[in-house]
C-alpha positions in Angstrom: -7.6 25.2 -8.0 -6.2 24.9 -4.5 -2.3 24.5 -4.2 -1.1 21.6 -2.2 1.2 22.6 0.6 3.9 20.4 2.1 1.8 19.5 5.0 -1.3 18.6 2.9 -2.0 15.4 0.8 -3.9 15.6 -2.4 -5.4 12.1 -1.5 -7.9 11.7 1.5 -6.3 10.5 4.7 -8.2 7.9 6.5 -5.9 6.6 9.3 -8.8 5.2 11.5 -10.4 2.9 9.2 -9.9 -0.8 10.2 -9.8 -3.2 7.3 -11.8 -6.3 7.9 -9.6 -9.5 7.8 -11.6 -10.9 4.9 -10.9 -7.8 2.9 -7.3 -7.8 3.8 -7.0 -11.3 2.7 -8.5 -10.6 -0.6 -6.0 -7.7 -1.2 -3.2 -10.1 -0.2 -4.4 -12.6 -2.9 -4.6 -9.7 -5.4 -1.1 -8.6 -4.8 0.2 -12.2 -5.2 -1.7 -12.5 -8.3 -0.6 -9.3 -9.9 3.0 -10.1 -9.2 2.7 -13.4 -10.8 0.8 -12.1 -13.9 3.5 -9.2 -14.3 6.4 -11.6 -13.6 7.8 -9.3 -10.9 8.5 -9.9 -7.2 6.9 -6.8 -5.9 3.1 -5.8 -6.0 2.0 -3.4 -3.5 -1.2 -1.7 -1.9 0.0 1.4 -0.3 -1.8 3.4 2.5 -1.6 7.3 2.5 -0.8 9.1 5.7 -0.2 12.9 6.1 3.4 12.8 5.6 4.2 9.4 4.2 3.0 6.3 2.5 3.1 2.9 4.0 3.3 -0.5 2.4 -0.1 -1.8 3.4 0.0 -5.2 1.5 2.6 -6.7 -0.5 3.0 -9.8 -2.6 4.7 -12.7 -0.9 7.5 -13.8 -3.1 11.0 -14.6 -3.0 13.0 -11.6 -3.9 10.5 -9.2 -2.4 12.4 -6.2 -1.0 9.5 -4.3 0.6 8.2 -4.9 4.1 4.7 -4.6 5.3 4.2 -1.5 7.4 7.3 0.3 6.2 6.9 3.9 5.1 8.5 6.4 2.8 8.1 10.2 2.4 
């Protein structure tokens, strides 16, 4: 098994893929539904980048503390 270094990700990095508007709208609906079902303000779909993850889609609820496009290490 190959060791993962600090500059590598164990997940595939696909920064160049454009998500069609219809698929993005479906993902938005899914995050809103998951948030409602779980009874929590935050449901997220994250995008993996080489050195961080990004909030790609987030539920649209009052009390949501995450912002679309924000990254974290």
